[in-house]
DRENDO-1510 file (C-alpha; in Angstrom, 1 decimal, always signed):
<recs>
REC; n; res; u; v; w
REC; 1; MET; +147.0; +28.4; +76.0 .
REC; 2; GLY; +144.1; +28.1; +73.6 .
REC; 3; ALA; +144.4; +31.8; +72.7 .
REC; 4; THR; +143.3; +31.3; +69.1 .
REC; 5; ILE; +140.0; +29.6; +68.5 .
REC; 6; ILE; +138.1; +29.9; +65.2 .
REC; 7; PRO; +135.0; +28.1; +63.9 .
REC; 8; ASP; +135.5; +25.2; +61.5 .
REC; 9; GLU; +133.5; +26.9; +58.8 .
REC; 10; GLY; +134.7; +30.0; +57.0 .
REC; 11; THR; +137.6; +31.5; +55.0 .
REC; 12; PHE; +140.2; +32.9; +57.5 .
REC; 13; LEU; +143.2; +35.2; +56.9 .
REC; 14; GLY; +145.8; +36.1; +59.4 .
REC; 15; ARG; +149.5; +36.4; +60.3 .
REC; 16; VAL; +152.0; +34.5; +62.3 .
REC; 17; TRP; +155.6; +35.1; +63.2 .
REC; 18; LEU; +158.1; +32.8; +61.4 .
REC; 19; PRO; +161.3; +32.4; +63.4 .
REC; 20; SER; +163.1; +31.0; +60.3 .
REC; 21; GLU; +162.4; +34.2; +58.4 .
REC; 22; GLU; +162.7; +36.6; +61.4 .
REC; 23; GLY; +159.5; +38.1; +60.1 .
REC; 24; PRO; +155.7; +37.5; +59.6 .
REC; 25; ALA; +153.9; +35.2; +57.2 .
REC; 26; VAL; +150.4; +35.5; +55.7 .
REC; 27; VAL; +148.4; +32.4; +56.7 .
REC; 28; THR; +145.0; +30.7; +56.4 .
REC; 29; VAL; +143.6; +27.6; +58.1 .
REC; 30; ARG; +142.6; +24.4; +56.3 .
REC; 31; ASP; +141.4; +21.4; +58.2 .
REC; 32; ARG; +142.7; +22.9; +61.5 .
REC; 33; ARG; +146.2; +23.3; +60.0 .
REC; 34; VAL; +147.9; +26.7; +59.7 .
REC; 35; ILE; +149.0; +27.2; +56.1 .
REC; 36; ASP; +151.6; +29.8; +55.0 .
REC; 37; ILE; +150.3; +31.4; +51.8 .
REC; 38; THR; +152.8; +34.3; +51.6 .
REC; 39; GLY; +154.0; +35.0; +48.1 .
REC; 40; ARG; +155.1; +37.7; +45.7 .
REC; 41; ALA; +151.5; +38.0; +44.4 .
REC; 42; ALA; +150.3; +39.0; +47.9 .
REC; 43; PRO; +153.1; +39.2; +50.5 .
REC; 44; THR; +151.0; +41.0; +53.1 .
REC; 45; VAL; +147.5; +40.8; +54.4 .
REC; 46; ARG; +147.0; +44.3; +53.0 .
REC; 47; ASP; +147.8; +42.9; +49.5 .
REC; 48; VAL; +145.3; +40.1; +49.9 .
REC; 49; CYS; +142.5; +42.5; +50.9 .
REC; 50; GLU; +143.3; +44.6; +47.9 .
REC; 51; LEU; +142.6; +41.7; +45.4 .
REC; 52; ASP; +139.4; +41.7; +43.4 .
REC; 53; ASP; +138.6; +38.2; +44.9 .
REC; 54; PRO; +140.5; +37.7; +48.2 .
REC; 55; VAL; +138.5; +34.6; +49.0 .
REC; 56; SER; +139.6; +32.8; +45.8 .
REC; 57; HIS; +143.2; +33.7; +46.4 .
REC; 58; VAL; +143.1; +32.4; +50.0 .
REC; 59; ARG; +141.3; +29.2; +49.1 .
REC; 60; SER; +143.4; +28.3; +46.0 .
REC; 61; ARG; +146.8; +29.5; +46.9 .
REC; 62; GLU; +149.3; +26.6; +47.4 .
REC; 63; GLY; +151.0; +26.9; +50.7 .
REC; 64; ARG; +153.3; +25.4; +53.3 .
REC; 65; ASP; +151.9; +23.5; +56.3 .
REC; 66; LEU; +153.2; +25.2; +59.5 .
REC; 67; GLY; +151.5; +23.0; +62.0 .
REC; 68; SER; +148.2; +22.4; +63.8 .
REC; 69; LEU; +146.0; +25.4; +64.8 .
REC; 70; ASP; +145.9; +24.3; +68.4 .
REC; 71; ASP; +149.7; +23.9; +68.7 .
REC; 72; ILE; +150.5; +27.3; +67.2 .
REC; 73; ALA; +147.8; +29.0; +69.2 .
REC; 74; GLY; +149.4; +27.5; +72.3 .
REC; 75; ASN; +152.7; +29.2; +71.6 .
REC; 76; VAL; +153.5; +32.3; +73.7 .
REC; 77; PRO; +153.3; +35.5; +71.6 .
REC; 78; GLY; +156.5; +37.5; +71.7 .
REC; 79; ASN; +158.7; +34.4; +71.7 .
REC; 80; ALA; +160.8; +34.9; +68.6 .
REC; 81; THR; +161.9; +31.3; +68.5 .
REC; 82; ALA; +158.4; +29.8; +68.1 .
REC; 83; ILE; +155.7; +30.3; +65.5 .
REC; 84; HIS; +152.9; +32.3; +67.1 .
REC; 85; PHE; +149.9; +34.3; +66.0 .
REC; 86; LEU; +150.1; +38.1; +65.4 .
REC; 87; ALA; +147.4; +40.6; +64.9 .
REC; 88; PRO; +145.8; +39.7; +61.5 .
REC; 89; CYS; +146.5; +43.1; +59.9 .
REC; 90; ASP; +149.8; +44.7; +58.8 .
REC; 91; LEU; +149.9; +47.9; +56.7 .
REC; 92; GLN; +146.3; +48.9; +57.3 .
REC; 93; ALA; +145.6; +52.0; +59.4 .
REC; 94; VAL; +143.8; +51.1; +62.7 .
REC; 95; LYS; +140.8; +53.3; +63.3 .
REC; 96; ALA; +138.0; +53.2; +65.7 .
REC; 97; CYS; +134.5; +54.5; +66.1 .
REC; 98; GLY; +133.3; +55.7; +69.5 .
REC; 99; VAL; +129.9; +56.2; +71.1 .
REC; 100; THR; +128.0; +54.1; +68.6 .
REC; 101; PHE; +125.6; +52.5; +71.2 .
REC; 102; ALA; +123.1; +54.1; +73.4 .
REC; 103; SER; +124.2; +52.5; +76.7 .
REC; 104; SER; +127.9; +53.3; +76.2 .
REC; 105; MET; +127.0; +56.8; +75.1 .
REC; 106; VAL; +125.3; +57.5; +78.4 .
REC; 107; GLU; +128.4; +56.1; +80.2 .
REC; 108; ARG; +130.6; +58.6; +78.3 .
REC; 109; VAL; +128.4; +61.4; +79.4 .
REC; 110; ILE; +128.8; +60.2; +83.0 .
REC; 111; GLU; +132.6; +59.9; +82.7 .
REC; 112; GLU; +132.7; +63.5; +81.3 .
REC; 113; ARG; +130.6; +64.9; +84.1 .
REC; 114; ALA; +132.5; +62.9; +86.8 .
REC; 115; SER; +135.9; +64.1; +85.4 .
REC; 116; GLY; +137.3; +60.6; +85.9 .
REC; 117; ASP; +136.0; +60.1; +89.5 .
REC; 118; PRO; +134.3; +56.7; +89.8 .
REC; 119; GLY; +132.5; +57.6; +93.0 .
REC; 120; LEU; +131.0; +60.7; +91.6 .
REC; 121; ALA; +130.1; +58.8; +88.4 .
REC; 122; GLU; +127.7; +56.5; +90.4 .
REC; 123; GLU; +125.8; +59.6; +91.7 .
REC; 124; ILE; +125.5; +61.1; +88.2 .
REC; 125; ARG; +124.6; +57.7; +86.7 .
REC; 126; ALA; +121.4; +57.6; +88.8 .
REC; 127; ARG; +120.4; +61.2; +87.9 .
REC; 128; VAL; +121.2; +61.0; +84.2 .
REC; 129; GLY; +119.4; +57.6; +84.0 .
REC; 130; ALA; +116.3; +59.1; +85.5 .
REC; 131; ALA; +116.3; +62.0; +83.0 .
REC; 132; ILE; +117.2; +60.0; +79.9 .
REC; 133; GLY; +115.9; +56.5; +80.6 .
REC; 134; ASP; +115.7; +54.5; +77.3 .
REC; 135; SER; +114.8; +57.5; +75.2 .
REC; 136; LEU; +118.0; +57.1; +73.1 .
REC; 137; ARG; +117.5; +53.5; +72.3 .
REC; 138; ASN; +116.6; +52.6; +68.7 .
REC; 139; ILE; +117.1; +56.1; +67.5 .
REC; 140; ARG; +119.0; +56.4; +64.2 .
REC; 141; ALA; +121.9; +58.8; +64.6 .
REC; 142; GLY; +121.5; +61.9; +62.5 .
REC; 143; SER; +117.7; +61.4; +62.1 .
REC; 144; GLU; +114.9; +63.9; +62.7 .
REC; 145; GLU; +114.0; +62.0; +65.9 .
REC; 146; ALA; +117.6; +62.3; +67.1 .
REC; 147; ALA; +117.5; +66.0; +66.5 .
REC; 148; LYS; +114.4; +66.3; +68.8 .
REC; 149; VAL; +116.1; +64.3; +71.5 .
REC; 150; LYS; +119.1; +66.7; +71.2 .
REC; 151; VAL; +116.9; +69.7; +71.9 .
REC; 152; ALA; +115.3; +67.9; +74.9 .
REC; 153; LEU; +118.7; +67.1; +76.4 .
REC; 154; ILE; +119.9; +70.7; +76.0 .
REC; 155; GLU; +116.8; +71.9; +77.8 .
REC; 156; GLU; +117.6; +69.4; +80.6 .
REC; 157; GLY; +121.1; +70.6; +80.9 .
REC; 158; LEU; +122.4; +67.2; +79.9 .
REC; 159; TRP; +123.9; +67.9; +76.5 .
REC; 160; SER; +127.4; +66.6; +76.0 .
REC; 161; GLN; +130.0; +66.2; +73.2 .
REC; 162; TYR; +129.6; +62.5; +73.5 .
REC; 163; LEU; +125.8; +62.7; +72.8 .
REC; 164; GLU; +126.6; +64.9; +69.8 .
REC; 165; VAL; +128.6; +62.2; +68.1 .
REC; 166; GLY; +126.3; +59.5; +69.4 .
REC; 167; ILE; +123.1; +60.8; +67.9 .
REC; 168; GLY; +124.2; +63.7; +65.7 .
REC; 169; PRO; +125.0; +63.4; +61.9 .
REC; 170; ASP; +128.8; +63.0; +62.3 .
REC; 171; ALA; +130.4; +59.8; +63.8 .
REC; 172; GLU; +133.4; +59.8; +66.1 .
REC; 173; VAL; +136.3; +58.2; +64.2 .
REC; 174; PHE; +139.7; +58.3; +65.8 .
REC; 175; SER; +143.1; +56.6; +65.3 .
REC; 176; LYS; +143.3; +53.7; +67.7 .
REC; 177; ALA; +146.8; +52.4; +67.0 .
REC; 178; GLN; +149.8; +52.9; +64.8 .
REC; 179; VAL; +150.4; +50.7; +61.7 .
REC; 180; LEU; +151.8; +47.3; +62.8 .
REC; 181; SER; +151.5; +48.1; +66.5 .
REC; 182; SER; +148.5; +46.0; +67.4 .
REC; 183; VAL; +148.9; +42.8; +69.4 .
REC; 184; GLY; +147.3; +39.5; +68.5 .
REC; 185; PRO; +145.6; +36.6; +70.3 .
REC; 186; GLY; +147.3; +35.4; +73.5 .
REC; 187; ALA; +149.4; +38.5; +73.8 .
REC; 188; GLU; +149.6; +40.9; +76.7 .
REC; 189; VAL; +147.5; +44.0; +76.4 .
REC; 190; GLY; +148.6; +47.2; +77.9 .
REC; 191; LEU; +147.2; +49.9; +80.3 .
REC; 192; HIS; +149.0; +53.2; +80.6 .
REC; 193; PRO; +150.3; +53.4; +84.2 .
REC; 194; VAL; +148.7; +56.7; +84.9 .
REC; 195; SER; +145.2; +55.1; +84.8 .
REC; 196; SER; +143.4; +53.7; +87.8 .
REC; 197; TRP; +139.9; +53.3; +86.2 .
REC; 198; ASN; +139.8; +51.4; +83.0 .
REC; 199; ASN; +138.1; +48.5; +81.2 .
REC; 200; PRO; +138.1; +46.4; +78.0 .
REC; 201; GLU; +135.9; +47.2; +75.1 .
REC; 202; PRO; +134.8; +44.1; +73.0 .
REC; 203; GLU; +134.2; +45.1; +69.4 .
REC; 204; ALA; +133.7; +43.8; +65.9 .
REC; 205; VAL; +136.3; +45.2; +63.6 .
REC; 206; LEU; +136.0; +45.5; +59.8 .
REC; 207; ALA; +138.8; +44.9; +57.3 .
REC; 208; VAL; +138.4; +47.6; +54.6 .
REC; 209; SER; +140.3; +47.9; +51.4 .
REC; 210; SER; +141.7; +51.1; +49.9 .
REC; 211; ARG; +138.6; +51.4; +47.7 .
REC; 212; GLY; +136.3; +51.4; +50.7 .
REC; 213; ARG; +135.2; +47.8; +50.2 .
REC; 214; ILE; +134.5; +45.8; +53.3 .
REC; 215; VAL; +136.2; +42.4; +52.8 .
REC; 216; GLY; +135.9; +40.8; +56.2 .
REC; 217; ALA; +135.8; +41.2; +60.0 .
REC; 218; THR; +137.5; +40.2; +63.2 .
REC; 219; LEU; +137.3; +40.9; +66.9 .
REC; 220; GLY; +139.1; +43.6; +68.8 .
REC; 221; ASN; +139.7; +45.0; +72.3 .
REC; 222; ASP; +139.7; +48.8; +72.2 .
REC; 223; VAL; +141.2; +49.2; +75.7 .
REC; 224; ASN; +139.7; +52.2; +77.4 .
REC; 225; LEU; +141.1; +54.4; +80.2 .
REC; 226; ARG; +137.9; +55.8; +81.6 .
REC; 227; ASP; +139.6; +58.2; +84.0 .
REC; 228; VAL; +141.9; +59.7; +81.4 .
REC; 229; GLU; +139.3; +60.3; +78.7 .
REC; 230; GLY; +136.8; +61.3; +81.4 .
REC; 231; ARG; +139.1; +64.2; +82.5 .
REC; 232; SER; +139.1; +65.6; +79.0 .
REC; 233; ALA; +138.1; +64.4; +75.6 .
REC; 234; LEU; +141.2; +66.1; +74.3 .
REC; 235; LEU; +143.2; +63.3; +76.1 .
REC; 236; LEU; +141.6; +60.7; +73.8 .
REC; 237; SER; +145.0; +59.8; +72.2 .
REC; 238; LYS; +146.6; +59.3; +75.6 .
REC; 239; ALA; +143.6; +57.2; +76.6 .
REC; 240; LYS; +143.5; +55.0; +73.5 .
REC; 241; ASP; +146.9; +54.7; +71.8 .
REC; 242; ASN; +149.6; +53.2; +74.0 .
REC; 243; ASN; +152.0; +50.3; +73.8 .
REC; 244; ALA; +150.0; +47.1; +73.4 .
REC; 245; SER; +146.7; +48.8; +74.0 .
REC; 246; CYS; +145.1; +47.5; +70.8 .
REC; 247; ALA; +144.3; +43.8; +70.4 .
REC; 248; LEU; +143.0; +42.2; +67.2 .
REC; 249; GLY; +142.2; +38.7; +66.2 .
REC; 250; PRO; +142.2; +35.8; +66.2 .
REC; 251; MET; +142.0; +36.1; +62.4 .
REC; 252; ILE; +140.0; +38.0; +59.7 .
REC; 253; ARG; +137.0; +36.1; +58.5 .
REC; 254; LEU; +136.6; +37.0; +54.9 .
REC; 255; PHE; +133.2; +37.6; +53.4 .
REC; 256; ASP; +132.2; +34.5; +51.4 .
REC; 257; ASP; +129.2; +32.3; +50.9 .
REC; 258; THR; +129.1; +31.5; +54.6 .
REC; 259; PHE; +129.7; +34.9; +56.1 .
REC; 260; SER; +128.7; +38.4; +55.2 .
REC; 261; LEU; +128.2; +42.0; +56.5 .
REC; 262; ASP; +124.7; +41.0; +57.7 .
REC; 263; ASP; +126.4; +38.4; +60.0 .
REC; 264; VAL; +128.4; +41.3; +61.5 .
REC; 265; ARG; +125.3; +43.3; +61.9 .
REC; 266; ARG; +123.7; +40.4; +63.8 .
REC; 267; ALA; +126.8; +39.5; +65.8 .
REC; 268; GLU; +126.6; +38.8; +69.5 .
REC; 269; LEU; +129.8; +39.4; +71.4 .
REC; 270; ASP; +130.5; +37.9; +74.8 .
REC; 271; LEU; +133.1; +39.3; +77.2 .
REC; 272; THR; +134.6; +37.5; +80.2 .
REC; 273; VAL; +137.2; +39.0; +82.5 .
REC; 274; THR; +138.8; +36.6; +85.0 .
REC; 275; GLY; +141.1; +38.1; +87.6 .
REC; 276; GLU; +143.9; +36.5; +89.6 .
REC; 277; ASP; +141.8; +37.6; +92.7 .
REC; 278; GLY; +139.0; +35.3; +91.6 .
REC; 279; PHE; +136.8; +38.1; +90.3 .
REC; 280; VAL; +134.8; +37.3; +87.2 .
REC; 281; LEU; +133.1; +39.9; +85.0 .
REC; 282; SER; +130.7; +38.9; +82.2 .
REC; 283; GLY; +129.5; +41.3; +79.6 .
REC; 284; HIS; +127.7; +41.3; +76.3 .
REC; 285; SER; +127.5; +43.5; +73.2 .
REC; 286; SER; +124.8; +43.0; +70.5 .
REC; 287; MET; +125.6; +44.6; +67.2 .
REC; 288; SER; +121.9; +44.7; +66.4 .
REC; 289; GLU; +121.7; +47.7; +68.8 .
REC; 290; ILE; +124.3; +49.8; +67.1 .
REC; 291; SER; +122.9; +53.3; +66.2 .
REC; 292; ARG; +124.9; +53.7; +63.0 .
REC; 293; ASP; +125.1; +51.0; +60.3 .
REC; 294; PRO; +128.6; +49.7; +59.6 .
REC; 295; GLU; +128.5; +50.8; +56.0 .
REC; 296; ASP; +127.8; +54.4; +57.2 .
REC; 297; LEU; +130.7; +54.3; +59.6 .
REC; 298; VAL; +133.0; +53.1; +56.7 .
REC; 299; ALA; +131.7; +55.9; +54.4 .
REC; 300; GLN; +132.4; +58.5; +57.1 .
REC; 301; THR; +135.9; +57.2; +57.5 .
REC; 302; ILE; +137.1; +56.6; +53.9 .
REC; 303; GLY; +136.1; +58.4; +50.7 .
REC; 304; ARG; +136.9; +61.5; +48.6 .
REC; 305; HIS; +137.5; +63.3; +51.9 .
REC; 306; HIS; +140.1; +60.9; +53.3 .
REC; 307; GLN; +142.1; +58.1; +51.5 .
REC; 308; TYR; +143.8; +55.1; +52.9 .
REC; 309; PRO; +146.1; +53.6; +50.3 .
REC; 310; ASP; +146.7; +50.5; +52.4 .
REC; 311; GLY; +143.2; +50.1; +53.6 .
REC; 312; LEU; +142.1; +50.1; +57.2 .
REC; 313; MET; +140.8; +48.2; +60.2 .
REC; 314; LEU; +137.8; +49.8; +61.7 .
REC; 315; PHE; +136.5; +49.2; +65.2 .
REC; 316; LEU; +132.7; +49.6; +65.3 .
REC; 317; GLY; +132.2; +50.5; +68.9 .
REC; 318; THR; +130.7; +48.6; +71.8 .
REC; 319; LEU; +127.5; +48.3; +73.8 .
REC; 320; PHE; +129.5; +47.2; +76.8 .
REC; 321; ALA; +130.0; +49.7; +79.7 .
REC; 322; PRO; +130.9; +47.9; +83.0 .
REC; 323; THR; +129.2; +49.2; +86.2 .
REC; 324; GLN; +129.6; +46.1; +88.3 .
REC; 325; ASP; +131.6; +46.8; +91.5 .
REC; 326; ARG; +134.9; +45.0; +91.9 .
REC; 327; ASP; +136.3; +46.3; +95.2 .
REC; 328; VAL; +134.7; +49.4; +96.6 .
REC; 329; PRO; +130.9; +49.7; +96.5 .
REC; 330; GLY; +129.9; +52.4; +94.0 .
REC; 331; GLU; +133.2; +52.6; +92.2 .
REC; 332; GLY; +132.4; +50.1; +89.5 .
REC; 333; PHE; +134.8; +47.9; +87.6 .
REC; 334; THR; +138.5; +48.5; +86.8 .
REC; 335; HIS; +141.2; +46.2; +85.6 .
REC; 336; LYS; +143.8; +44.6; +87.8 .
REC; 337; LEU; +147.1; +43.3; +86.4 .
REC; 338; GLY; +146.9; +39.7; +85.4 .
REC; 339; ASP; +143.3; +39.9; +84.3 .
REC; 340; VAL; +142.5; +37.5; +81.4 .
REC; 341; VAL; +140.1; +39.1; +78.9 .
REC; 342; GLU; +138.2; +36.8; +76.5 .
REC; 343; ILE; +136.1; +38.3; +73.7 .
REC; 344; ALA; +134.1; +35.6; +71.9 .
REC; 345; SER; +131.5; +35.4; +69.1 .
REC; 346; PRO; +130.4; +32.3; +67.2 .
REC; 347; GLY; +131.2; +33.6; +63.7 .
REC; 348; PHE; +134.6; +35.0; +64.7 .
REC; 349; GLY; +136.1; +32.8; +67.3 .
REC; 350; THR; +137.8; +33.9; +70.6 .
REC; 351; LEU; +140.3; +36.7; +71.2 .
REC; 352; ARG; +142.1; +36.2; +74.5 .
REC; 353; ASN; +144.6; +38.6; +76.1 .
REC; 354; ILE; +146.3; +39.2; +79.5 .
REC; 355; VAL; +146.3; +42.6; +81.1 .
REC; 356; ARG; +149.6; +44.3; +82.0 .
REC; 357; LEU; +150.9; +47.8; +82.1 .
REC; 358; SER; +152.0; +49.3; +78.8 .
REC; 359; THR; +155.4; +49.9; +80.3 .
REC; 360; GLU; +155.7; +46.2; +81.1 .
REC; 361; CYS; +154.5; +44.8; +77.8 .
REC; 362; ALA; +157.0; +43.9; +75.1 .
REC; 363; PRO; +158.0; +47.2; +73.4 .
REC; 364; TRP; +156.8; +47.6; +69.8 .
REC; 365; THR; +159.9; +47.4; +67.6 .
REC; 366; PHE; +158.8; +45.9; +64.3 .
REC; 367; GLY; +157.5; +48.8; +62.2 .
REC; 368; ALA; +156.8; +49.3; +58.5 .
REC; 369; SER; +160.5; +49.9; +57.6 .
REC; 370; HIS; +161.4; +46.6; +59.3 .
REC; 371; LEU; +158.6; +44.8; +57.4 .
REC; 372; MET; +159.7; +46.2; +54.0 .
REC; 373; ARG; +163.4; +45.2; +54.7 .
REC; 374; ASN; +162.3; +41.7; +55.8 .
REC; 375; LEU; +160.1; +41.1; +52.7 .
REC; 376; ALA; +162.9; +42.4; +50.4 .
REC; 377; LYS; +165.4; +40.1; +52.1 .
REC; 378; ARG; +163.0; +37.2; +51.4 .
REC; 379; ARG; +162.6; +38.3; +47.8 .
REC; 380; LEU; +158.9; +38.8; +48.2 .
REC; 381; ILE; +158.9; +42.4; +47.0 .
</recs>
């Protein structure tokens, strides 16, 4: 199915399901071949990310050739009898930053004011746009200029909790998914069945060690239930953390001499949604327009105030906020079951997933206890 596409250049780290071991393997790609580098020195992706030099380990580790990248990428995720790609993280916490771009920030204000009603949202969008315009663009969150904008918005009666985290000193950081619950490239991605207004969120995602060191990055789909979160920000967990609602991949590209955090800062992400009804939505997110630097977002997440012994994956937020009508004029975009979502960026590759209901996606059954027992059985720990 071509679900996993990565550039030829770079040092890549990921995971696949091994039917012979009834569990996951840590892999890299060499000459378009998927190589199993699992070993006692680093039996998990978490362990590789904790090394002083993850790149040297991945490049030098002897491994077992599992097959061609294209062949394994073509295998259907969830089929326990075939090698297939998994989300490229394992024991890391999966966290996400919200409202880090001006355009998406305005959309969150609109969702809040509309209380999840897409028709009302269109009316508010015009009014808020006229009042705010581009005044929030290029403002550094937490700066003196941002504080002045905050005062002006309060005077206009347009202040919102979303604008507080968008331009105030404190970032919004929330738990996106449980450890090991994320789905990988080619998998079905889930929508909670209570939602009727939702969309994908294409994002760059950082791989961060327990010491707060950023070791690489990948792509992610932070699936968003606009109506649920719009009704109340206190429903964020219901809107964000559901079965199969977090997609990551195709693989973590480690920082080396060909790829760095500056490449993440400059990344351009393209989104394409193709429906079974023939509808096509195209979107774009430019990391250069983010209002908080990735290092600042990491520092606000991990430090003396909050530790992550197994590291974390950190979604950086998205510029993309779909307003293109799909069916009813003025009601904007929402998913339909069977939509194919592709998130692509030249330095990362392509993450492709198919939209289903969370209740119809394969249930999450392989947790941390299962991983530990499996690794012990294989004498890897």
